[in-house]
Backbone as a chain_set.jsonl record, in Angstrom:
{"seq": "XXXXXXXXXXXXXXXXXXXXXXXXXXXXXXXXXXXXXXXXXXXXXXXXXXXXXXXXXXXXXXXXXXXXXXXXXXXXXXXXXXXXXXXXXXXXXXXXXXXXXXXXXXXXXXXXXXXXXXXXXXXXXXXXXXXXXXXXXXXXXXXXXXXXXXXXXXXXXXXXXXXXXXXXXXXXXXXXXXXXXXXXXXXXXXX", "coords": {"N": [[8.491, 7.807, 0.295], [9.223, 5.331, -0.678], [11.315, 4.686, 1.048], [9.927, 4.455, 3.494], [8.574, 2.129, 2.982], [10.613, 0.274, 2.983], [12.335, 0.364, 5.249], [12.812, 0.917, 8.821], [14.44, 2.85, 9.598], [14.456, 5.82, 9.156], [16.164, 8.576, 8.901], [17.3, 11.66, 10.414], [19.123, 14.265, 8.784], [21.04, 15.139, 10.429], [22.18, 12.905, 11.679], [23.987, 11.888, 9.768], [25.696, 14.067, 9.515], [26.679, 14.315, 12.158], [27.846, 11.811, 12.51], [29.898, 12.0, 10.624], [31.33, 14.101, 11.727], [32.218, 12.988, 14.147], [33.641, 10.954, 13.125], [32.791, 8.284, 12.98], [30.347, 5.679, 12.71], [27.377, 6.469, 14.035], [25.004, 5.369, 16.53], [21.733, 4.879, 15.384], [19.312, 5.279, 16.684], [18.835, 7.652, 18.114], [18.385, 9.486, 16.179], [16.132, 9.246, 14.622], [13.828, 10.282, 12.198], [11.505, 12.83, 12.855], [8.971, 14.438, 12.009], [6.873, 16.639, 12.841], [5.174, 18.511, 11.597], [4.655, 17.387, 9.047], [3.43, 15.048, 9.933], [1.119, 16.075, 11.083], [-0.062, 17.373, 8.872], [-0.5, 15.22, 7.078], [-1.865, 13.439, 8.628], [-0.788, 11.247, 10.29], [1.383, 9.226, 12.398], [4.816, 9.092, 12.775], [6.114, 7.223, 14.389], [4.19, 5.174, 14.671], [3.863, 4.516, 11.963], [6.435, 3.493, 11.326], [6.48, 1.245, 12.968], [4.255, -0.178, 11.927], [5.236, -0.621, 9.335], [7.458, -2.311, 9.821], [6.107, -4.597, 10.807], [4.54, -5.213, 8.549], [6.515, -5.802, 6.616], [7.71, -8.023, 7.825], [5.54, -9.86, 8.066], [4.275, -9.914, 5.514], [6.016, -9.233, 3.501], [5.964, -6.619, 2.858], [3.952, -3.584, 2.868], [1.983, -3.795, 0.886], [2.252, -6.423, 0.24], [1.29, -9.462, -1.215], [-0.804, -8.348, -2.576], [-2.194, -7.332, -5.721], [-1.598, -4.798, -7.99], [-2.925, -2.43, -10.175], [-2.332, 0.284, -12.221], [-4.475, 2.57, -13.44], [-5.221, 3.849, -16.749], [-4.066, 7.101, -17.529], [-3.334, 7.972, -15.011], [-0.546, 7.902, -14.189], [1.948, 10.336, -14.093], [0.109, 12.396, -14.219], [-0.402, 14.685, -12.224], [0.635, 12.938, -10.465], [3.026, 10.354, -9.61], [5.459, 9.291, -12.12], [5.216, 6.578, -14.531], [7.444, 4.9, -14.157], [8.231, 5.656, -11.571], [5.97, 4.82, -10.135], [6.28, 2.079, -10.534], [8.629, 1.602, -9.04], [7.753, 2.359, -6.452], [5.639, 0.512, -5.996], [7.007, -1.912, -6.16], [8.758, -1.621, -3.949], [6.858, -1.706, -1.933], [6.05, -4.306, -1.879], [4.034, -5.165, -3.517], [2.53, -6.803, -6.373], [2.784, -5.643, -9.513], [0.359, -5.131, -11.948], [0.14, -5.119, -15.462], [-1.922, -5.292, -17.07], [-5.461, -5.901, -17.211], [-6.495, -8.23, -18.086], [-8.193, -11.414, -18.341], [-6.383, -13.498, -17.996], [-4.3, -12.206, -16.685], [-5.306, -11.271, -14.239], [-5.424, -13.046, -11.579], [-6.403, -13.263, -9.027], [-8.97, -11.675, -8.206], [-10.1, -10.543, -5.831], [-7.908, -9.731, -4.408], [-6.948, -7.689, -5.856], [-6.117, -4.413, -6.693], [-7.135, -1.477, -8.198], [-5.871, 1.482, -9.278], [-6.939, 4.812, -9.476], [-7.154, 8.238, -10.646], [-7.633, 10.994, -8.34], [-10.249, 13.007, -7.999], [-11.675, 9.957, -9.463], [-11.407, 9.5, -12.998], [-13.889, 9.51, -15.591], [-13.301, 7.846, -17.763], [-11.666, 6.012, -16.547], [-13.236, 4.652, -14.622], [-15.153, 3.578, -16.268], [-13.851, 1.8, -17.851], [-13.596, -1.292, -19.489], [-12.147, -3.565, -18.483], [-11.68, -2.72, -15.821], [-14.313, -2.543, -14.863], [-15.076, -5.263, -15.068], [-13.248, -6.582, -13.294], [-13.875, -5.279, -10.91], [-16.508, -6.17, -10.506], [-15.904, -8.786, -9.903], [-14.888, -8.606, -7.397], [-12.685, -6.982, -7.101], [-10.859, -3.995, -6.127], [-11.462, -0.619, -6.51], [-9.599, 2.087, -6.176], [-8.152, 5.255, -5.131], [-5.344, 7.451, -6.009], [-4.838, 8.97, -3.751], [-5.623, 7.246, -1.697], [-3.668, 5.254, -2.095], [-1.249, 6.639, -1.551], [-1.703, 7.33, 1.104], [-1.685, 4.79, 2.191], [1.019, 4.122, 1.823], [2.199, 6.095, 3.451], [1.18, 5.547, 6.015], [1.74, 2.907, 6.227], [-0.163, 0.927, 6.335], [-2.878, -1.055, 5.339], [-6.062, -0.145, 4.431], [-9.192, -0.87, 3.548], [-12.384, -0.06, 2.357], [-12.751, 1.433, 4.634], [-12.025, -0.193, 6.727], [-9.495, -1.535, 8.744], [-7.399, -4.194, 7.929], [-7.904, -7.448, 9.205], [-7.93, -10.822, 10.428], [-10.98, -12.534, 10.009], [-14.212, -14.158, 10.205], [-15.893, -14.819, 7.191], [-18.74, -14.766, 5.052], [-19.392, -16.767, 2.376], [-20.744, -16.591, -0.989], [-22.408, -18.854, -1.317], [-23.321, -19.263, 1.19], [-21.723, -20.609, 2.991], [-19.507, -20.593, 5.777], [-16.217, -19.389, 6.223], [-12.787, -19.027, 7.194], [-11.087, -16.0, 6.658], [-8.364, -15.965, 4.489], [-5.73, -14.467, 4.153], [-2.793, -13.764, 2.187], [0.478, -14.944, 3.042], [0.03, -15.397, 5.742], [-0.803, -13.202, 7.222], [-2.387, -10.918, 9.51], [-5.267, -10.026, 8.689], [-8.244, -8.236, 7.675], [-10.981, -9.331, 5.773], [-11.438, -8.069, 2.522], [-13.733, -8.302, 1.25], [-17.011, -7.294, 0.628], [-19.607, -7.241, 3.027]], "CA": [[7.543, 6.72, 0.422], [9.964, 4.089, -0.878], [12.044, 4.405, 2.289], [8.976, 3.982, 4.5], [8.238, 0.743, 2.626], [11.782, -0.591, 3.053], [13.117, 0.377, 6.484], [12.324, 1.717, 9.937], [15.517, 3.786, 9.909], [14.339, 7.062, 8.411], [16.994, 9.384, 9.786], [17.553, 13.081, 10.191], [20.422, 14.549, 8.182], [21.965, 15.359, 11.542], [22.896, 11.649, 11.93], [25.109, 11.826, 8.84], [26.622, 15.144, 9.876], [27.298, 13.999, 13.449], [28.722, 10.659, 12.275], [31.085, 12.508, 9.932], [32.072, 14.935, 12.689], [32.87, 12.101, 15.124], [34.359, 9.986, 12.308], [32.336, 6.916, 13.233], [28.921, 5.498, 12.458], [26.678, 6.578, 15.309], [23.746, 4.644, 16.726], [20.683, 5.628, 14.689], [18.083, 5.425, 17.481], [18.647, 9.038, 18.564], [18.274, 10.355, 15.012], [14.965, 8.884, 13.814], [13.108, 11.466, 11.73], [10.289, 13.14, 13.586], [8.492, 15.641, 11.347], [5.532, 16.885, 13.394], [4.363, 19.235, 10.62], [4.197, 16.4, 8.057], [2.497, 14.15, 10.625], [-0.155, 16.799, 11.229], [-0.594, 17.619, 7.53], [-0.936, 13.978, 6.442], [-2.628, 12.668, 9.602], [-0.141, 9.993, 10.662], [2.489, 9.384, 13.331], [5.98, 8.385, 12.26], [6.368, 6.069, 15.265], [3.225, 4.133, 14.28], [4.198, 4.124, 10.593], [7.621, 2.65, 11.351], [6.046, -0.021, 13.583], [3.42, -0.852, 10.926], [6.105, -1.051, 8.246], [8.202, -3.496, 10.273], [5.174, -5.722, 10.85], [4.157, -5.537, 7.177], [7.648, -6.465, 5.963], [7.892, -9.324, 8.469], [4.399, -10.741, 7.813], [3.79, -9.952, 4.128], [7.011, -8.779, 2.534], [5.7, -5.201, 2.589], [2.587, -3.143, 3.159], [1.086, -4.32, -0.144], [2.623, -7.801, -0.057], [0.117, -10.299, -1.446], [-1.782, -7.596, -3.372], [-1.908, -7.039, -7.121], [-1.978, -3.398, -8.197], [-2.98, -1.957, -11.557], [-2.468, 1.737, -12.324], [-5.345, 2.8, -14.594], [-4.733, 4.791, -17.756], [-4.244, 8.516, -17.225], [-2.878, 8.306, -13.657], [0.895, 8.163, -14.156], [2.378, 11.619, -14.626], [-0.99, 13.362, -14.179], [-0.413, 15.072, -10.813], [1.009, 11.706, -9.773], [4.337, 9.902, -10.072], [5.572, 8.722, -13.462], [5.051, 5.121, -14.572], [8.649, 4.303, -13.554], [8.164, 5.887, -10.124], [4.964, 3.888, -9.606], [6.884, 0.753, -10.534], [9.542, 1.551, -7.902], [6.948, 2.399, -5.226], [4.908, -0.744, -5.825], [8.008, -2.936, -5.87], [9.194, -1.414, -2.568], [5.756, -2.036, -1.022], [5.786, -5.736, -1.93], [2.915, -5.443, -4.429], [2.78, -7.282, -7.721], [2.151, -4.686, -10.413], [-0.266, -5.678, -13.141], [0.195, -4.222, -16.618], [-3.147, -5.563, -17.815], [-6.559, -6.468, -16.428], [-7.037, -9.359, -18.847], [-8.567, -12.558, -17.516], [-5.188, -14.275, -17.66], [-3.437, -11.422, -15.792], [-5.935, -11.11, -12.921], [-5.633, -14.394, -11.051], [-7.082, -13.17, -7.748], [-9.641, -10.373, -8.229], [-10.334, -9.986, -4.495], [-6.646, -9.16, -3.94], [-6.525, -6.775, -6.916], [-6.419, -3.0, -6.467], [-6.987, -0.661, -9.406], [-5.656, 2.856, -8.823], [-7.418, 5.877, -10.352], [-6.911, 9.606, -10.178], [-8.539, 11.417, -7.27], [-11.295, 11.997, -8.174], [-11.512, 9.1, -10.634], [-11.889, 9.992, -14.287], [-14.94, 8.654, -16.154], [-12.681, 6.811, -18.61], [-11.071, 5.0, -15.676], [-14.291, 3.848, -14.002], [-15.952, 2.905, -17.296], [-12.993, 0.865, -18.557], [-14.171, -2.646, -19.513], [-11.397, -4.411, -17.549], [-11.941, -2.223, -14.466], [-15.671, -2.968, -14.501], [-15.087, -6.722, -14.896], [-12.522, -6.958, -12.078], [-14.654, -4.766, -9.783], [-17.625, -7.11, -10.305], [-15.354, -10.016, -9.349], [-14.402, -8.344, -6.036], [-11.532, -6.093, -7.097], [-11.022, -2.729, -5.408], [-11.163, 0.584, -7.269], [-9.159, 3.055, -5.173], [-7.502, 6.431, -5.713], [-3.951, 7.738, -5.659], [-4.821, 9.441, -2.359], [-5.637, 6.031, -0.87], [-2.378, 4.593, -2.23], [-0.219, 7.396, -0.841], [-2.0, 7.18, 2.526], [-1.212, 3.447, 2.54], [2.475, 4.203, 1.95], [2.558, 6.959, 4.579], [0.819, 4.909, 7.287], [2.17, 1.51, 6.161], [-1.322, 0.145, 6.767], [-3.895, -1.194, 4.301], [-7.425, 0.046, 4.901], [-10.122, -0.91, 2.417], [-13.761, 0.148, 2.827], [-12.698, 2.032, 5.961], [-11.664, -1.181, 7.731], [-8.148, -2.068, 8.765], [-7.533, -5.62, 7.68], [-7.548, -8.449, 10.193], [-8.618, -12.066, 10.127], [-12.337, -12.655, 10.526], [-15.03, -15.065, 9.422], [-16.69, -14.182, 6.153], [-19.733, -15.662, 4.489], [-19.293, -16.831, 0.926], [-22.026, -16.45, -1.685], [-23.242, -20.03, -1.131], [-23.769, -19.309, 2.574], [-20.781, -21.304, 3.867], [-18.57, -19.731, 6.487], [-14.819, -19.797, 6.186], [-11.863, -18.02, 7.694], [-10.363, -15.243, 5.636], [-7.005, -16.5, 4.42], [-4.848, -13.577, 3.421], [-1.496, -14.333, 1.868], [1.611, -14.851, 3.97], [-0.369, -15.573, 7.128], [-0.953, -11.931, 7.924], [-3.573, -10.723, 10.305], [-6.001, -9.055, 7.879], [-9.695, -8.335, 7.545], [-11.344, -9.549, 4.39], [-11.858, -6.869, 1.815], [-15.015, -8.609, 0.637], [-18.133, -6.579, 1.257], [-20.495, -8.152, 3.732]], "C": [[8.232, 5.378, 0.209], [10.688, 3.711, 0.408], [11.111, 3.875, 3.368], [8.592, 2.524, 4.245], [9.39, -0.223, 2.891], [12.485, -0.666, 4.404], [12.433, 1.193, 7.578], [13.387, 2.728, 10.366], [15.464, 4.979, 8.965], [14.992, 8.115, 9.307], [17.05, 10.853, 9.394], [18.935, 13.225, 9.57], [21.492, 14.727, 9.263], [22.76, 14.093, 11.879], [24.15, 11.57, 11.061], [26.164, 12.87, 9.211], [27.386, 14.809, 11.155], [28.243, 12.798, 13.315], [30.013, 11.1, 11.594], [31.964, 13.302, 10.899], [32.853, 14.057, 13.669], [33.678, 10.994, 14.45], [34.083, 8.541, 12.711], [30.829, 6.869, 12.966], [28.218, 5.475, 13.815], [25.428, 5.707, 15.333], [22.619, 5.499, 16.128], [19.477, 5.962, 15.573], [17.803, 6.858, 17.941], [18.373, 9.997, 17.408], [17.093, 10.005, 14.109], [14.193, 10.157, 13.468], [11.793, 11.623, 12.473], [9.792, 14.482, 13.039], [7.045, 15.908, 11.758], [4.624, 17.607, 12.395], [3.801, 18.272, 9.565], [3.181, 15.454, 8.691], [1.123, 14.803, 10.762], [-0.831, 16.971, 9.865], [-1.201, 16.353, 6.927], [-1.613, 12.994, 7.4], [-2.041, 11.275, 9.863], [0.878, 10.275, 11.756], [3.644, 8.524, 12.831], [6.251, 7.128, 13.081], [5.464, 4.898, 14.875], [3.524, 3.616, 12.87], [5.391, 3.174, 10.579], [7.311, 1.275, 11.939], [5.22, -0.829, 12.57], [4.266, -1.408, 9.789], [6.909, -2.285, 8.606], [7.318, -4.734, 10.265], [4.8, -6.174, 9.43], [5.283, -6.267, 6.448], [7.854, -7.873, 6.522], [6.792, -10.306, 8.054], [4.06, -10.931, 6.343], [4.834, -9.626, 3.084], [6.807, -7.336, 2.129], [4.242, -4.867, 2.796], [1.584, -3.652, 2.13], [1.496, -5.726, -0.595], [1.365, -8.656, -0.175], [-0.97, -9.624, -2.258], [-1.26, -7.427, -4.792], [-2.422, -5.627, -7.384], [-1.863, -3.049, -9.675], [-3.185, -0.45, -11.523], [-3.275, 2.012, -13.588], [-4.75, 3.858, -15.525], [-5.024, 6.228, -17.319], [-3.786, 8.926, -15.839], [-1.421, 8.749, -13.673], [1.23, 9.493, -14.828], [1.323, 12.709, -14.606], [-1.226, 13.763, -12.725], [-0.127, 13.865, -9.927], [2.395, 11.312, -10.281], [4.293, 9.366, -11.51], [5.361, 7.211, -13.389], [6.24, 4.426, -13.91], [8.629, 4.478, -12.037], [7.106, 5.003, -9.471], [5.548, 2.486, -9.51], [7.807, 0.595, -9.324], [8.779, 1.525, -6.575], [6.258, 1.066, -4.972], [5.86, -1.893, -5.52], [8.466, -2.83, -4.411], [8.125, -1.842, -1.565], [5.43, -3.524, -0.992], [4.662, -6.126, -2.864], [3.424, -6.085, -5.715], [2.041, -6.33, -8.648], [1.616, -5.405, -11.636], [-0.152, -4.654, -14.27], [-1.049, -4.374, -17.482], [-4.203, -6.077, -16.847], [-7.23, -7.613, -17.183], [-7.349, -10.508, -17.898], [-7.347, -13.379, -17.113], [-4.266, -13.532, -16.691], [-3.992, -11.338, -14.378], [-6.304, -12.496, -12.396], [-6.386, -14.404, -9.723], [-7.763, -11.8, -7.637], [-9.819, -9.737, -6.85], [-9.074, -9.383, -3.885], [-6.07, -8.201, -4.979], [-7.025, -5.37, -6.621], [-6.155, -2.261, -7.769], [-6.94, 0.796, -8.956], [-6.101, 3.847, -9.891], [-6.894, 7.218, -9.86], [-7.847, 9.885, -9.013], [-8.986, 12.839, -7.571], [-11.061, 11.168, -9.432], [-12.055, 9.755, -11.895], [-12.917, 9.009, -14.835], [-14.342, 7.536, -17.002], [-12.037, 5.712, -17.776], [-12.151, 4.08, -15.09], [-15.132, 3.101, -15.027], [-15.134, 1.911, -18.114], [-13.543, -0.559, -18.396], [-13.481, -3.581, -18.498], [-11.643, -4.027, -16.105], [-13.317, -2.685, -13.999], [-15.715, -4.472, -14.21], [-14.435, -7.141, -13.579], [-13.26, -6.459, -10.834], [-15.817, -5.704, -9.476], [-17.154, -8.407, -9.654], [-14.768, -9.826, -7.945], [-13.169, -7.48, -5.956], [-11.866, -4.748, -6.465], [-10.571, -1.562, -6.275], [-10.869, 1.685, -6.257], [-8.348, 4.159, -5.846], [-6.029, 6.543, -5.326], [-3.845, 8.232, -4.221], [-4.807, 8.252, -1.408], [-4.262, 5.371, -0.895], [-1.296, 5.32, -1.438], [-0.449, 7.344, 0.667], [-1.523, 5.809, 3.024], [0.303, 3.451, 2.718], [2.874, 4.986, 3.198], [2.265, 6.306, 5.926], [1.332, 3.48, 7.384], [1.078, 0.576, 6.694], [-2.337, 0.127, 5.633], [-5.268, -1.067, 4.945], [-8.327, 0.122, 3.678], [-11.531, -0.857, 2.976], [-13.788, 0.672, 4.255], [-12.307, 1.071, 7.063], [-10.204, -1.551, 7.608], [-8.291, -3.576, 8.647], [-7.129, -6.436, 8.895], [-8.377, -9.685, 9.909], [-10.0, -12.065, 10.767], [-13.087, -13.68, 9.701], [-15.788, -14.26, 8.39], [-17.656, -15.216, 5.61], [-19.608, -15.608, 2.975], [-20.682, -16.785, 0.327], [-22.949, -17.631, -1.447], [-23.671, -20.209, 0.321], [-22.837, -20.047, 3.515], [-19.899, -20.283, 4.551], [-17.176, -20.284, 6.313], [-13.995, -18.685, 6.807], [-11.238, -17.295, 6.521], [-8.93, -15.744, 5.652], [-6.124, -15.594, 3.592], [-3.493, -14.23, 3.199], [-0.5, -14.092, 2.978], [1.21, -14.917, 5.427], [-0.548, -14.29, 7.887], [-2.26, -11.887, 8.674], [-4.409, -9.648, 9.643], [-7.489, -9.275, 7.957], [-10.019, -8.506, 6.078], [-11.817, -8.247, 3.768], [-13.182, -7.108, 1.102], [-16.113, -7.863, 1.385], [-19.076, -7.583, 1.882], [-21.917, -7.793, 3.45]], "O": [[7.868, 4.389, 0.846], [10.677, 2.548, 0.811], [11.467, 2.94, 4.086], [8.318, 1.777, 5.183], [9.161, -1.426, 3.011], [13.163, -1.654, 4.687], [11.589, 2.045, 7.301], [13.236, 3.387, 11.395], [16.315, 5.132, 8.089], [14.441, 8.496, 10.339], [16.876, 11.229, 8.235], [19.815, 12.397, 9.806], [22.679, 14.496, 9.034], [23.905, 14.195, 12.321], [25.232, 11.232, 11.542], [27.362, 12.588, 9.219], [28.601, 14.997, 11.224], [29.309, 12.77, 13.93], [31.095, 10.63, 11.944], [33.189, 13.183, 10.882], [34.008, 14.345, 13.984], [34.323, 10.192, 15.125], [34.981, 7.702, 12.778], [30.142, 7.89, 12.996], [28.437, 4.58, 14.631], [24.874, 5.357, 14.291], [22.572, 6.709, 16.35], [18.697, 6.85, 15.229], [16.646, 7.227, 18.137], [18.154, 11.187, 17.629], [17.057, 10.424, 12.952], [13.938, 10.997, 14.331], [11.065, 10.654, 12.687], [10.157, 15.538, 13.555], [6.11, 15.456, 11.097], [3.424, 17.337, 12.353], [2.618, 18.332, 9.23], [2.185, 15.099, 8.061], [0.095, 14.152, 10.578], [-2.033, 16.741, 9.729], [-2.281, 16.397, 6.338], [-1.9, 11.856, 7.03], [-2.713, 10.261, 9.678], [1.205, 11.433, 12.016], [3.453, 7.353, 12.502], [6.582, 6.082, 12.523], [5.927, 3.763, 14.763], [3.446, 2.414, 12.617], [5.36, 2.154, 9.89], [7.821, 0.262, 11.462], [5.46, -2.021, 12.381], [4.045, -2.529, 9.332], [7.035, -3.206, 7.799], [7.72, -5.791, 9.778], [4.75, -7.371, 9.148], [5.032, -7.242, 5.739], [8.141, -8.806, 5.772], [7.082, -11.457, 7.727], [3.6, -12.006, 5.957], [4.561, -9.733, 1.889], [7.41, -6.872, 1.161], [3.397, -5.757, 2.89], [0.433, -3.914, 2.48], [1.129, -6.163, -1.685], [0.477, -8.578, 0.674], [-1.966, -10.263, -2.599], [-0.053, -7.385, -5.031], [-3.558, -5.303, -7.036], [-0.859, -3.328, -10.33], [-4.108, 0.04, -10.871], [-2.813, 1.719, -14.691], [-3.893, 4.649, -15.13], [-6.103, 6.524, -16.804], [-3.838, 10.109, -15.506], [-1.098, 9.848, -13.22], [0.85, 9.743, -15.971], [1.624, 13.852, -14.949], [-2.135, 13.25, -12.072], [-0.59, 13.786, -8.789], [2.881, 11.87, -11.265], [3.23, 9.035, -12.035], [5.334, 6.636, -12.3], [6.052, 3.457, -13.173], [8.971, 3.553, -11.301], [7.321, 4.49, -8.373], [5.336, 1.786, -8.519], [7.772, -0.436, -8.653], [9.122, 0.755, -5.678], [6.292, 0.55, -3.855], [5.545, -2.757, -4.701], [8.551, -3.842, -3.716], [8.452, -2.291, -0.467], [4.623, -3.964, -0.173], [4.36, -7.313, -2.994], [4.586, -5.931, -6.092], [0.817, -6.217, -8.581], [2.32, -6.183, -12.278], [-0.33, -3.456, -14.047], [-1.215, -3.684, -18.488], [-3.879, -6.62, -15.791], [-8.396, -7.925, -16.941], [-6.828, -10.564, -16.784], [-7.292, -13.899, -15.998], [-3.522, -14.171, -15.947], [-3.226, -11.334, -13.415], [-7.356, -13.042, -12.728], [-6.943, -15.429, -9.333], [-7.207, -10.875, -7.046], [-9.702, -8.519, -6.715], [-9.164, -8.601, -2.938], [-4.869, -7.93, -4.991], [-8.205, -5.162, -6.338], [-5.09, -2.399, -8.37], [-7.877, 1.281, -8.322], [-5.705, 3.749, -11.053], [-6.274, 7.314, -8.801], [-8.752, 9.097, -8.734], [-8.206, 13.779, -7.421], [-10.356, 11.592, -10.348], [-13.049, 10.48, -11.85], [-12.828, 7.809, -14.576], [-14.824, 6.404, -16.964], [-11.881, 4.589, -18.256], [-11.983, 2.86, -15.072], [-15.759, 2.095, -14.695], [-15.683, 1.242, -18.99], [-13.907, -0.97, -17.295], [-14.149, -4.295, -17.75], [-11.798, -4.898, -15.248], [-13.469, -3.161, -12.874], [-16.317, -4.901, -13.226], [-14.988, -7.951, -12.835], [-13.27, -7.142, -9.81], [-16.083, -6.0, -8.311], [-17.915, -9.054, -8.935], [-14.218, -10.764, -7.368], [-12.645, -7.256, -4.865], [-13.037, -4.412, -6.293], [-9.425, -1.524, -6.723], [-11.769, 2.16, -5.565], [-7.912, 4.014, -6.988], [-5.54, 5.835, -4.446], [-2.861, 7.942, -3.541], [-4.066, 8.248, -0.425], [-3.743, 4.974, 0.148], [-0.513, 4.685, -0.731], [0.514, 7.316, 1.433], [-1.02, 5.688, 4.14], [0.817, 2.85, 3.662], [3.786, 4.582, 3.92], [3.022, 6.49, 6.879], [1.365, 2.898, 8.468], [1.344, -0.405, 7.39], [-2.625, 1.163, 5.033], [-5.596, -1.791, 5.885], [-8.238, 1.053, 2.878], [-11.84, -1.531, 3.959], [-14.726, 0.398, 5.005], [-12.257, 1.466, 8.228], [-9.719, -1.846, 6.516], [-9.214, -4.161, 9.213], [-6.122, -6.142, 9.539], [-9.402, -9.612, 9.232], [-10.169, -11.651, 11.914], [-12.647, -14.038, 8.608], [-16.266, -13.16, 8.668], [-17.402, -16.417, 5.704], [-19.706, -14.542, 2.367], [-21.68, -16.923, 1.034], [-24.164, -17.446, -1.378], [-24.318, -21.202, 0.653], [-23.107, -20.118, 4.714], [-19.58, -19.238, 3.983], [-16.976, -21.497, 6.26], [-14.448, -17.547, 6.928], [-10.899, -17.908, 5.509], [-8.347, -15.926, 6.721], [-5.801, -15.916, 2.448], [-3.099, -15.136, 3.934], [-0.628, -13.146, 3.756], [1.997, -14.52, 6.286], [-0.449, -14.294, 9.115], [-3.133, -12.734, 8.482], [-4.285, -8.474, 9.99], [-7.947, -10.373, 8.27], [-9.387, -7.881, 5.226], [-12.498, -7.44, 4.4], [-13.696, -6.216, 0.425], [-16.13, -7.816, 2.615], [-19.314, -8.655, 1.325], [-22.83, -8.446, 3.956]]}, "num_chains": 1, "name": "protein.A"}
C-alpha cells in the first residue's frame, strides 16, 4: 500500500531477474505488476490505481493530501497495522496524522477523517472527541475504507468520488468547494 501511494512503477520480480540476467537496467513498462486475482478479490484495476495515484501525487501530494487522519483507540494492532505502520502509510499517502482530537489539534473538521475498526467499536463511536469532530463535519470511517482508498488511490466519502461542485452553506449562501491544492474534488459535506 505504501508503494501504491508513492509510485506508478509497481514491478514484477521478473524485472529485477531479467535486468540482472542482461546486466543492465531494463525499461520498466513491460514489467508493471498485473495481479488479476488481487484485482478481482479487492475490486480494483491496477491500471486505474496507478493512474489515480499519479494524479493524486501531482494534484495533492498523495491520495490523502490535504486530509487530516486520526486513528481511533483500539484500531492499531487489532487486526490492523501497528501504530508505526499506520504512521508510514499515512505519511506515504500525503495525509497529516493527528495524535489528538483536541480543539487545538483539529483545525479543519471537514477535512478530518477518524478511522475506526470495521465494524466500529462502541468505545470509538462514543468517544467525546470523535463525537465533537463528527458534529463539526468530520468523517468517521473504517479501516476497510482506508485500505480501499490506498488500493484504488481514490478518495470516496459518502459513496461519492470527490470533485468540485457548488455547495450550500448553513446560512444559505452558495460557494464553490475549495479543496486543498487545487484538486478536483467533491465536497464531503452532506447536502
